[in-house]
C-alpha positions as a Markdown table, in Angstrom:
| # | Residue | x | y | z |
|---|---|---|---|---|
| 1 | Met | 72.3 | 99.9 | 37.9 |
| 2 | Arg | 72.4 | 96.5 | 39.4 |
| 3 | Leu | 72.6 | 93.3 | 37.3 |
| 4 | Pro | 69.2 | 91.5 | 37.4 |
| 5 | Ile | 70.5 | 88.5 | 39.2 |
| 6 | Ser | 67.2 | 87.9 | 41.1 |
| 7 | Ile | 65.3 | 87.6 | 37.8 |
| 8 | Phe | 67.9 | 85.0 | 36.6 |
| 9 | Val | 67.6 | 83.0 | 39.8 |
| 10 | Ser | 63.8 | 83.0 | 39.7 |
| 11 | Val | 63.7 | 81.8 | 36.1 |
| 12 | Ser | 66.4 | 79.2 | 36.7 |
| 13 | Leu | 64.5 | 77.7 | 39.6 |
| 14 | Phe | 61.2 | 77.8 | 37.6 |
| 15 | Thr | 62.8 | 76.1 | 34.6 |
| 16 | Ala | 64.7 | 73.5 | 36.6 |
| 17 | Glu | 61.7 | 72.5 | 38.7 |
| 18 | Thr | 59.4 | 72.3 | 35.7 |
| 19 | Thr | 61.9 | 70.1 | 33.8 |
| 20 | Ala | 62.6 | 67.8 | 36.8 |
| 21 | Ala | 58.8 | 67.5 | 37.5 |
| 22 | Leu | 58.0 | 66.6 | 33.8 |
| 23 | Tyr | 60.8 | 64.0 | 33.8 |
| 24 | Leu | 59.6 | 62.5 | 37.1 |
| 25 | Ser | 56.0 | 62.3 | 35.9 |
| 26 | Ser | 57.2 | 60.4 | 32.9 |
| 27 | Thr | 58.9 | 57.8 | 35.2 |
| 28 | Tyr | 55.7 | 57.5 | 37.2 |
| 29 | Arg | 53.8 | 56.9 | 33.9 |
| 30 | Ser | 56.3 | 54.2 | 32.9 |
| 31 | Ala | 55.9 | 52.5 | 36.3 |
| 32 | Gly | 52.1 | 52.7 | 36.1 |
| 33 | Asp | 51.7 | 55.1 | 39.0 |
| 34 | Arg | 48.9 | 57.2 | 37.5 |
| 35 | Ile | 47.9 | 59.0 | 40.7 |
| 36 | Trp | 51.5 | 60.2 | 41.5 |
| 37 | Gln | 51.9 | 61.2 | 37.9 |
| 38 | Ala | 48.7 | 63.3 | 37.9 |
| 39 | Leu | 49.5 | 65.0 | 41.2 |
| 40 | Thr | 53.1 | 65.8 | 40.1 |
| 41 | Leu | 51.8 | 67.4 | 36.9 |
| 42 | Leu | 49.1 | 69.2 | 38.9 |
| 43 | Phe | 51.6 | 70.9 | 41.2 |
| 44 | Thr | 53.7 | 71.8 | 38.2 |
| 45 | Leu | 51.1 | 73.2 | 35.7 |
| 46 | Val | 48.8 | 75.1 | 38.0 |
| 47 | Pro | 51.5 | 77.4 | 39.5 |
| 48 | Ser | 53.0 | 77.7 | 36.0 |
| 49 | Val | 49.7 | 79.1 | 34.7 |
| 50 | Leu | 49.4 | 81.4 | 37.7 |
| 51 | Val | 52.9 | 82.7 | 37.0 |
| 52 | Gln | 52.0 | 83.4 | 33.4 |
| 53 | Leu | 48.9 | 85.3 | 34.4 |
| 54 | Thr | 50.7 | 87.3 | 37.1 |
| 55 | Leu | 53.4 | 88.4 | 34.6 |
| 56 | Thr | 50.8 | 89.3 | 32.0 |
| 57 | Phe | 48.8 | 91.3 | 34.6 |
| 58 | Ile | 51.7 | 93.3 | 36.0 |
| 59 | His | 53.1 | 94.2 | 32.6 |
| 60 | Arg | 49.6 | 95.0 | 31.3 |
| 61 | Asp | 50.1 | 93.0 | 28.1 |
| 62 | Leu | 46.3 | 92.5 | 27.5 |
| 63 | Gly | 46.0 | 96.2 | 26.6 |
| 64 | Arg | 49.0 | 96.3 | 24.4 |
| 65 | Asp | 49.6 | 95.0 | 20.9 |
| 66 | Arg | 52.0 | 92.1 | 21.8 |
| 67 | Pro | 50.6 | 88.9 | 20.3 |
| 68 | Leu | 53.9 | 87.1 | 20.2 |
| 69 | Val | 54.5 | 87.6 | 24.0 |
| 70 | Leu | 51.0 | 86.5 | 24.8 |
| 71 | Leu | 51.5 | 83.4 | 22.6 |
| 72 | Leu | 54.7 | 82.5 | 24.5 |
| 73 | His | 52.9 | 83.0 | 27.8 |
| 74 | Ile | 50.2 | 80.5 | 26.6 |
| 75 | Leu | 53.0 | 78.1 | 25.8 |
| 76 | Gln | 54.3 | 78.6 | 29.4 |
| 77 | Leu | 57.5 | 80.3 | 28.2 |
| 78 | Gly | 56.7 | 83.7 | 29.6 |
| 79 | Pro | 59.3 | 83.8 | 32.4 |
| 80 | Ile | 62.1 | 82.9 | 29.9 |
| 81 | Val | 61.1 | 85.7 | 27.5 |
| 82 | Arg | 60.8 | 88.2 | 30.4 |
| 83 | Cys | 64.2 | 87.3 | 31.6 |
| 84 | Leu | 65.8 | 87.8 | 28.2 |
| 85 | Glu | 64.0 | 91.1 | 27.9 |
| 86 | Ala | 65.3 | 92.2 | 31.2 |
| 87 | Phe | 68.9 | 91.4 | 30.3 |
| 88 | Cys | 68.5 | 93.1 | 26.9 |
| 89 | Ile | 67.3 | 96.3 | 28.8 |
| 90 | Tyr | 70.3 | 96.0 | 31.1 |
| 91 | Gly | 72.7 | 95.6 | 28.2 |
| 92 | Ser | 71.3 | 98.7 | 26.4 |
| 93 | Val | 71.9 | 101.0 | 29.4 |
| 94 | Gly | 74.5 | 103.6 | 28.4 |
| 95 | Arg | 74.3 | 102.8 | 24.7 |
| 96 | Val | 71.0 | 104.5 | 24.0 |
| 97 | Glu | 70.4 | 108.0 | 25.3 |
| 98 | Glu | 67.5 | 108.3 | 27.7 |
| 99 | Pro | 64.8 | 110.7 | 26.2 |
| 100 | Tyr | 63.8 | 111.7 | 29.8 |
| 101 | Val | 64.3 | 110.8 | 33.4 |
| 102 | Ser | 62.0 | 111.0 | 36.4 |
| 103 | Ile | 62.9 | 112.3 | 39.8 |
| 104 | Thr | 62.1 | 110.3 | 42.9 |
| 105 | Arg | 62.7 | 111.4 | 46.5 |
| 106 | Lys | 63.8 | 108.8 | 49.1 |
| 107 | Lys | 64.7 | 109.2 | 52.7 |
| 108 | Gln | 68.0 | 107.9 | 54.1 |
| 109 | Met | 68.2 | 105.8 | 57.2 |
| 110 | Pro | 68.3 | 108.1 | 60.3 |
| 111 | Arg | 71.7 | 109.1 | 61.5 |
| 112 | Gly | 71.9 | 111.0 | 64.8 |
| 113 | Gly | 68.1 | 111.0 | 65.0 |
| 114 | Gln | 67.6 | 112.9 | 61.7 |
| 115 | Ser | 66.7 | 111.5 | 58.3 |
| 116 | Glu | 67.8 | 113.4 | 55.1 |
| 117 | Glu | 65.8 | 113.3 | 51.9 |
| 118 | Val | 67.7 | 112.7 | 48.7 |
| 119 | Glu | 66.6 | 113.0 | 45.0 |
| 120 | Leu | 67.3 | 110.1 | 42.6 |
| 121 | Gln | 67.1 | 110.2 | 38.9 |
| 122 | Val | 65.4 | 107.1 | 37.4 |
| 123 | Gly | 65.6 | 106.6 | 33.6 |
| 124 | Gln | 63.3 | 104.6 | 31.4 |
| 125 | Ala | 65.5 | 101.5 | 31.4 |
| 126 | Glu | 65.8 | 101.5 | 35.2 |
| 127 | Gly | 62.1 | 101.9 | 35.5 |
| 128 | Lys | 61.4 | 98.9 | 33.2 |
| 129 | Leu | 63.9 | 96.8 | 35.2 |
| 130 | Phe | 62.2 | 97.8 | 38.4 |
| 131 | Thr | 58.9 | 96.5 | 36.9 |
| 132 | His | 60.6 | 93.3 | 35.9 |
| 133 | Arg | 62.1 | 92.8 | 39.3 |
| 134 | Ala | 58.8 | 93.5 | 41.1 |
| 135 | Ala | 57.0 | 91.0 | 38.8 |
| 136 | Phe | 59.5 | 88.2 | 39.3 |
| 137 | Ala | 59.6 | 88.8 | 43.1 |
| 138 | Arg | 55.8 | 88.1 | 43.2 |
| 139 | Thr | 56.0 | 85.2 | 40.8 |
| 140 | Ser | 58.7 | 83.6 | 42.9 |
| 141 | Val | 56.4 | 83.7 | 45.9 |
| 142 | Ile | 53.6 | 82.2 | 43.9 |
| 143 | Gln | 55.8 | 79.4 | 42.5 |
| 144 | Ala | 57.2 | 78.6 | 45.9 |
| 145 | Phe | 54.1 | 78.3 | 48.0 |
| 146 | Leu | 51.5 | 77.2 | 45.4 |
| 147 | Gly | 53.7 | 74.9 | 43.5 |
| 148 | Ser | 57.0 | 73.9 | 45.1 |
| 149 | Ala | 55.7 | 73.5 | 48.7 |
| 150 | Pro | 52.9 | 71.0 | 47.8 |
| 151 | Gln | 55.3 | 69.3 | 45.3 |
| 152 | Leu | 58.0 | 68.8 | 48.0 |
| 153 | Thr | 55.4 | 67.5 | 50.4 |
| 154 | Leu | 54.0 | 65.0 | 47.8 |
| 155 | Gln | 57.4 | 63.7 | 46.8 |
| 156 | Leu | 58.6 | 63.3 | 50.4 |
| 157 | Tyr | 55.4 | 61.4 | 51.2 |
| 158 | Ile | 56.0 | 59.1 | 48.3 |
| 159 | Cys | 59.6 | 58.5 | 49.6 |
| 160 | Ala | 58.1 | 57.6 | 53.0 |
| 161 | Leu | 55.7 | 55.1 | 51.5 |
| 162 | Gln | 58.2 | 53.5 | 49.1 |
| 163 | Gln | 61.1 | 53.7 | 51.6 |
| 164 | Gly | 63.5 | 54.9 | 49.0 |
| 165 | Val | 64.6 | 58.0 | 47.1 |
| 166 | Ser | 65.2 | 57.8 | 43.3 |
| 167 | Ile | 67.6 | 60.2 | 41.6 |
| 168 | Gly | 64.8 | 62.0 | 39.8 |
| 169 | Arg | 62.7 | 62.4 | 42.9 |
| 170 | Gly | 65.6 | 63.5 | 45.0 |
| 171 | Thr | 66.6 | 66.1 | 42.4 |
| 172 | Leu | 63.1 | 67.5 | 42.3 |
| 173 | Met | 62.9 | 67.7 | 46.1 |
| 174 | Val | 66.1 | 69.6 | 46.4 |
| 175 | Ile | 65.1 | 72.1 | 43.7 |
| 176 | Ser | 61.6 | 72.5 | 45.3 |
| 177 | Leu | 63.2 | 73.2 | 48.7 |
| 178 | Leu | 65.5 | 75.8 | 47.2 |
| 179 | Ser | 62.5 | 77.3 | 45.4 |
| 180 | Ile | 60.5 | 77.5 | 48.6 |
| 181 | Val | 63.3 | 79.1 | 50.6 |
| 182 | Tyr | 64.1 | 81.5 | 47.8 |
| 183 | Gly | 60.4 | 82.4 | 47.6 |
| 184 | Ala | 60.3 | 83.0 | 51.4 |
| 185 | Leu | 63.4 | 85.2 | 51.1 |
| 186 | Arg | 61.8 | 87.2 | 48.3 |
| 187 | Cys | 58.7 | 87.6 | 50.5 |
| 188 | Asn | 60.9 | 89.1 | 53.3 |
| 189 | Ile | 62.6 | 91.5 | 50.9 |
| 190 | Leu | 59.3 | 92.4 | 49.3 |
| 191 | Ala | 57.8 | 93.2 | 52.8 |
| 192 | Ile | 60.7 | 95.4 | 53.7 |
| 193 | Lys | 60.5 | 97.4 | 50.4 |
| 194 | Leu | 56.7 | 97.8 | 50.7 |
| 195 | Lys | 56.7 | 98.8 | 54.3 |
| 196 | Tyr | 59.6 | 101.3 | 53.9 |
| 197 | Asp | 58.8 | 102.5 | 50.5 |
| 198 | Asp | 59.8 | 106.1 | 51.4 |
| 199 | Tyr | 63.3 | 105.1 | 52.4 |
| 200 | Glu | 66.4 | 104.1 | 50.5 |
| 201 | Val | 66.8 | 100.5 | 51.7 |
| 202 | Asp | 70.2 | 98.9 | 51.4 |
| 203 | Ile | 70.1 | 95.1 | 52.2 |
| 204 | Arg | 73.5 | 93.7 | 53.1 |
| 205 | Pro | 74.7 | 90.2 | 52.3 |
| 206 | Met | 74.6 | 89.1 | 55.9 |
| 207 | Ala | 70.9 | 89.9 | 56.0 |
| 208 | Tyr | 70.4 | 87.6 | 53.0 |
| 209 | Val | 72.4 | 84.8 | 54.7 |
| 210 | Cys | 70.4 | 85.2 | 57.9 |
| 211 | Ile | 67.1 | 85.1 | 56.1 |
| 212 | Phe | 68.2 | 82.0 | 54.1 |
| 213 | Leu | 69.1 | 80.1 | 57.3 |
| 214 | Trp | 66.0 | 81.2 | 59.1 |
| 215 | Arg | 63.7 | 80.1 | 56.3 |
| 216 | Ser | 65.6 | 76.8 | 55.6 |
| 217 | Phe | 65.3 | 75.7 | 59.2 |
| 218 | Glu | 61.7 | 76.8 | 59.4 |
| 219 | Ile | 60.4 | 75.2 | 56.2 |
| 220 | Ala | 62.2 | 71.9 | 56.0 |
| 221 | Pro | 61.1 | 70.7 | 59.5 |
| 222 | Arg | 57.5 | 71.8 | 58.8 |
| 223 | Val | 57.3 | 69.8 | 55.6 |
| 224 | Val | 58.8 | 66.7 | 57.3 |
| 225 | Val | 56.4 | 67.0 | 60.2 |
| 226 | Leu | 53.4 | 67.2 | 57.8 |
| 227 | Val | 54.7 | 64.2 | 55.9 |
| 228 | Leu | 55.3 | 62.0 | 59.0 |
| 229 | Phe | 51.8 | 62.8 | 60.3 |
| 230 | Ser | 50.1 | 62.2 | 57.0 |
| 231 | Ser | 51.9 | 58.8 | 56.6 |
| 232 | Val | 50.3 | 57.3 | 59.7 |
| 233 | Leu | 47.0 | 59.2 | 60.2 |
| 234 | Gln | 45.8 | 59.7 | 56.6 |
| 235 | Leu | 42.2 | 60.4 | 57.7 |
| 236 | Trp | 43.2 | 63.3 | 59.9 |
| 237 | Val | 45.4 | 65.0 | 57.3 |
| 238 | Leu | 42.6 | 66.8 | 55.5 |
| 239 | Pro | 41.0 | 68.3 | 58.7 |
| 240 | Val | 44.4 | 69.6 | 59.9 |
| 241 | Val | 45.4 | 71.1 | 56.6 |
| 242 | Leu | 41.9 | 72.6 | 56.0 |
| 243 | Leu | 41.8 | 74.1 | 59.5 |
| 244 | Asn | 45.2 | 75.7 | 59.0 |
| 245 | Phe | 44.4 | 77.0 | 55.5 |
| 246 | Leu | 40.9 | 78.3 | 56.3 |
| 247 | Val | 42.0 | 80.1 | 59.4 |
| 248 | Phe | 44.6 | 82.1 | 57.5 |
| 249 | Phe | 42.4 | 82.5 | 54.4 |
| 250 | Phe | 39.5 | 84.1 | 56.3 |
| 251 | Tyr | 41.6 | 86.0 | 58.9 |
| 252 | Pro | 42.2 | 89.1 | 56.6 |
| 253 | Trp | 38.5 | 89.0 | 55.6 |
| 254 | Ile | 37.3 | 88.9 | 59.2 |
| 255 | Leu | 39.5 | 91.9 | 60.0 |
| 256 | Phe | 38.2 | 93.7 | 57.0 |
| 257 | Trp | 34.5 | 93.1 | 57.8 |
| 258 | His | 35.2 | 94.1 | 61.4 |
| 259 | Ser | 36.7 | 97.4 | 60.3 |
| 260 | His | 33.5 | 98.3 | 58.4 |
| 261 | Ser | 35.6 | 99.8 | 55.6 |
| 262 | Pro | 34.3 | 100.2 | 52.0 |
| 263 | Phe | 35.2 | 97.5 | 49.5 |
| 264 | Pro | 38.6 | 98.2 | 47.8 |
| 265 | Glu | 38.2 | 99.6 | 44.3 |
| 266 | Asn | 41.6 | 101.1 | 43.6 |
| 267 | Ile | 43.5 | 97.9 | 42.8 |
| 268 | Glu | 43.2 | 98.2 | 39.1 |
| 269 | Lys | 41.0 | 100.7 | 37.1 |
| 270 | Thr | 40.2 | 98.2 | 34.4 |
| 271 | Leu | 38.9 | 95.6 | 36.9 |
| 272 | Ser | 35.2 | 95.3 | 37.7 |
| 273 | Ser | 33.8 | 94.5 | 41.2 |
| 274 | Val | 33.9 | 90.8 | 40.3 |
| 275 | Gly | 37.5 | 91.0 | 39.0 |
| 276 | Thr | 38.6 | 92.9 | 42.2 |
| 277 | Thr | 36.9 | 90.2 | 44.3 |
| 278 | Ile | 38.8 | 87.4 | 42.4 |
| 279 | Val | 42.1 | 89.2 | 42.8 |
| 280 | Leu | 41.6 | 89.7 | 46.6 |
| 281 | Cys | 40.6 | 86.1 | 47.0 |
| 282 | Met | 43.7 | 85.0 | 45.1 |
| 283 | Leu | 45.8 | 87.3 | 47.3 |
| 284 | Thr | 44.3 | 85.8 | 50.5 |
| 285 | Phe | 44.7 | 82.3 | 49.0 |
| 286 | Leu | 48.4 | 82.9 | 48.5 |
| 287 | Tyr | 48.6 | 84.4 | 52.0 |
| 288 | Ala | 47.1 | 81.2 | 53.5 |
| 289 | Gly | 49.4 | 79.0 | 51.4 |
| 290 | Ile | 52.5 | 80.9 | 52.8 |
| 291 | Asn | 51.4 | 80.7 | 56.4 |
| 292 | Met | 50.8 | 76.9 | 56.0 |
| 293 | Phe | 54.6 | 76.4 | 55.8 |
| 294 | Cys | 56.2 | 79.5 | 57.3 |
| 295 | Trp | 55.5 | 83.0 | 58.7 |
| 296 | Ser | 54.4 | 85.4 | 56.0 |
| 297 | Ala | 56.5 | 88.5 | 56.2 |
| 298 | Val | 53.9 | 90.4 | 54.1 |
| 299 | Gln | 50.7 | 90.8 | 56.2 |
| 300 | Val | 47.5 | 91.3 | 54.2 |
| 301 | Lys | 45.3 | 94.2 | 55.2 |
| 302 | Leu | 42.3 | 94.5 | 52.9 |
| 303 | Asn | 41.2 | 97.9 | 54.3 |
| 304 | Asp | 44.5 | 99.5 | 53.5 |
| 305 | Pro | 44.9 | 101.2 | 50.0 |
| 306 | Asp | 48.1 | 99.1 | 49.4 |
| 307 | Leu | 46.5 | 95.9 | 50.8 |
| 308 | Ile | 49.5 | 95.6 | 53.1 |
| 309 | Asn | 49.8 | 96.0 | 56.9 |
| 310 | Lys | 52.9 | 98.3 | 57.2 |
| 311 | Ser | 53.1 | 98.2 | 61.0 |
| 312 | Gln | 55.5 | 95.8 | 62.8 |
| 313 | Asn | 53.4 | 93.6 | 65.0 |
| 314 | Trp | 55.7 | 91.6 | 67.3 |
| 315 | Tyr | 52.7 | 90.1 | 69.2 |
| 316 | Arg | 51.2 | 88.4 | 66.1 |
| 317 | Met | 54.6 | 87.0 | 65.1 |
| 318 | Ala | 55.3 | 85.7 | 68.6 |
| 319 | Val | 51.8 | 84.0 | 68.8 |
| 320 | Tyr | 52.3 | 82.5 | 65.4 |
| 321 | Tyr | 55.6 | 80.9 | 66.2 |
| 322 | Met | 54.4 | 79.7 | 69.7 |
| 323 | Leu | 51.3 | 78.1 | 68.2 |
| 324 | Arg | 53.2 | 76.6 | 65.3 |
| 325 | Phe | 55.8 | 75.1 | 67.6 |
| 326 | Val | 53.1 | 73.5 | 69.7 |
| 327 | Glu | 51.3 | 72.2 | 66.6 |
| 328 | Asn | 54.5 | 70.7 | 65.2 |
| 329 | Ala | 55.2 | 69.0 | 68.6 |
| 330 | Ser | 51.6 | 67.7 | 68.8 |
| 331 | Leu | 51.8 | 66.2 | 65.3 |
| 332 | Leu | 55.1 | 64.6 | 66.0 |
| 333 | Leu | 53.7 | 63.1 | 69.2 |
| 334 | Leu | 50.8 | 61.6 | 67.3 |
| 335 | Trp | 53.2 | 60.2 | 64.7 |
| 336 | Phe | 55.4 | 58.7 | 67.5 |
| 337 | Ile | 52.4 | 57.0 | 69.1 |
| 338 | Tyr | 50.8 | 55.7 | 65.9 |
| 339 | Lys | 54.0 | 55.1 | 63.7 |
| 340 | Thr | 54.0 | 51.8 | 61.8 |
| 341 | Asn | 56.8 | 49.4 | 61.0 |
| 342 | Ile | 58.0 | 51.3 | 58.0 |
| 343 | Tyr | 59.8 | 53.6 | 60.4 |
| 344 | Asp | 61.6 | 50.8 | 62.3 |
| 345 | Phe | 64.9 | 51.8 | 60.7 |
| 346 | Ile | 64.6 | 55.3 | 62.3 |
| 347 | Tyr | 65.3 | 56.1 | 65.9 |
| 348 | Ala | 62.1 | 58.0 | 66.5 |
| 349 | Pro | 63.0 | 60.0 | 69.7 |
| 350 | Met | 66.1 | 61.4 | 68.1 |
| 351 | Leu | 64.2 | 62.4 | 64.9 |
| 352 | Val | 61.5 | 64.2 | 67.0 |
| 353 | Leu | 64.3 | 66.0 | 68.9 |
| 354 | Gln | 66.1 | 67.0 | 65.7 |
| 355 | Leu | 63.0 | 68.4 | 64.1 |
| 356 | Leu | 62.0 | 70.5 | 67.2 |
| 357 | Leu | 65.6 | 71.7 | 67.6 |
| 358 | Ala | 65.7 | 72.7 | 63.9 |
| 359 | Tyr | 62.6 | 74.8 | 64.3 |
| 360 | Ala | 64.1 | 76.4 | 67.4 |
| 361 | Ile | 67.2 | 77.2 | 65.4 |
| 362 | Ala | 64.9 | 78.9 | 62.8 |
| 363 | Ile | 63.4 | 81.1 | 65.5 |
| 364 | Phe | 67.0 | 81.9 | 66.7 |
| 365 | Phe | 68.0 | 83.1 | 63.2 |
| 366 | Met | 64.8 | 85.1 | 62.9 |
| 367 | Leu | 65.6 | 86.9 | 66.2 |
| 368 | Val | 69.1 | 87.6 | 64.9 |
| 369 | Phe | 67.8 | 89.0 | 61.7 |
| 370 | Tyr | 65.3 | 91.4 | 63.2 |
| 371 | Gln | 67.7 | 92.4 | 66.1 |
| 372 | Phe | 71.0 | 92.9 | 64.1 |
| 373 | Cys | 70.6 | 92.5 | 60.3 |
| 374 | His | 67.3 | 94.2 | 59.4 |
| 375 | Pro | 68.1 | 97.1 | 57.2 |
| 376 | Cys | 65.4 | 99.3 | 58.8 |
| 377 | Arg | 65.7 | 98.3 | 62.4 |
| 378 | Lys | 66.4 | 102.0 | 63.3 |
| 379 | Leu | 62.8 | 102.8 | 62.3 |
| 380 | Phe | 61.2 | 100.2 | 64.7 |
| 381 | Ser | 59.0 | 101.9 | 67.2 |
| 382 | Ser | 60.0 | 99.2 | 69.7 |
| 383 | Ser | 62.7 | 96.6 | 69.7 |
| 384 | Met | 61.9 | 93.0 | 68.9 |
| 385 | Ser | 63.3 | 91.7 | 72.1 |
| 386 | Gln | 61.1 | 94.1 | 74.1 |
| 387 | Gly | 58.0 | 93.2 | 72.0 |
| 388 | Leu | 58.5 | 89.5 | 72.4 |
| 389 | Trp | 59.2 | 89.9 | 76.2 |
| 390 | Asn | 55.9 | 91.9 | 76.6 |
| 391 | Cys | 54.1 | 89.2 | 74.6 |
| 392 | Ser | 55.5 | 86.3 | 76.7 |
| 393 | Ser | 54.7 | 88.2 | 79.9 |
| 394 | Leu | 51.1 | 88.7 | 78.7 |
| 395 | Leu | 50.7 | 85.0 | 77.9 |
| 396 | Cys | 52.2 | 84.0 | 81.2 |
| 397 | Leu | 49.9 | 86.4 | 83.0 |
| 398 | Thr | 46.9 | 84.9 | 81.2 |
| 399 | Ile | 48.0 | 81.4 | 82.2 |
| 400 | Val | 48.4 | 82.5 | 85.8 |
| 401 | Ile | 44.9 | 84.0 | 85.9 |
| 402 | Gly | 43.4 | 80.9 | 84.4 |
| 403 | Phe | 45.2 | 78.7 | 86.9 |
| 404 | Ser | 44.1 | 80.9 | 89.8 |
| 405 | Tyr | 40.5 | 80.7 | 88.8 |
| 406 | Asp | 40.6 | 77.0 | 88.3 |
| 407 | Asn | 42.0 | 76.5 | 91.8 |
| 408 | Gly | 39.8 | 79.1 | 93.5 |
| 409 | His | 42.8 | 81.2 | 94.8 |
| 410 | Pro | 42.8 | 85.0 | 94.7 |
| 411 | Ile | 44.7 | 86.4 | 91.8 |
| 412 | Thr | 46.4 | 89.0 | 94.0 |
| 413 | Gln | 48.7 | 86.4 | 95.4 |
| 414 | Tyr | 50.0 | 85.5 | 92.0 |
| 415 | Leu | 50.4 | 89.1 | 90.9 |
| 416 | Cys | 52.4 | 89.8 | 94.1 |
| 417 | Phe | 54.5 | 86.7 | 93.4 |
| 418 | Ala | 55.1 | 87.9 | 89.8 |
| 419 | Arg | 56.3 | 91.3 | 91.0 |
């Protein structure tokens, strides 16, 4: 049985970020910056409450007689208690005899075109640890994209306005960035385990390193681009953010309505129709929050019993990164045109080039991960390189067709040229 390191990392980031945010908000209060203090507390307490609710919901504590645990969750100490409980369960393994074990069947990765099925014994302690790991994997994603991401954006925006970085603000920004990258990493691992639930998945250290580099180079430039744009064109920030958010929020619902599928009712037996709707709205809200900053490895599909799209769609991923790259370049261009004198100490062309290059490096590590480090790449129906090549060919063909119609030339000439 593996040591629950992921639980410890999640709780450590949660505790460190909350402590740093509370300290920084006290410094804002001392300096008389009430608005920055309120926003810092908002991006700390709201995700903390959502984390407590998620842990309570997954562990089904409302239907159990555990008043002390519920009290600690109300005091925002639930993750610490859950972490201690997980390590106590891990420490009791081997000392207490298991009353019974369950048998699960998992397929191994195909070797020579064939996949063997093996039986695994899962004891009570291992089952409880699995529940704890699953709960903290989800709370890490919630903390990262509903708390750490807006927190990092806010603090970096304050640094741009005040042209300085204090020790407290710098510490909070570093912790928030680590929390976002870790949450994105957990999102990738969660997507792999959900999509390939029938298989015994072994994720190697090189895959973790590749995902960490991919997400770091993807998220950091995105946050910097949003901050630079918002610092010079404040009135246009809200339309840009709302457009991004609403597109990804309503996209799963549009696909669901287009499929004419019945409303999902198998999420939780104790939930009413209103409760199910609230849970689905929160799920799509989180999905939109993730896609605001990076590609969501878990694709929401409301007409699926598991609410997850388990197919690998290279076209959607390619379109996302192409459009996001174009959007980042456009926002940087607007910042370059309208930048004020507070950026006189920065060589703007070099900064623009570095941010675009960093995003290109993120795409490179993403390609490396799916091509060489993905634990289930043998199960892909088509290779990623082939899928991206087909997508780029389709986009180029669309551009050529549009160009030919605009200039009144026959399309056959361009098709012959392409061949």
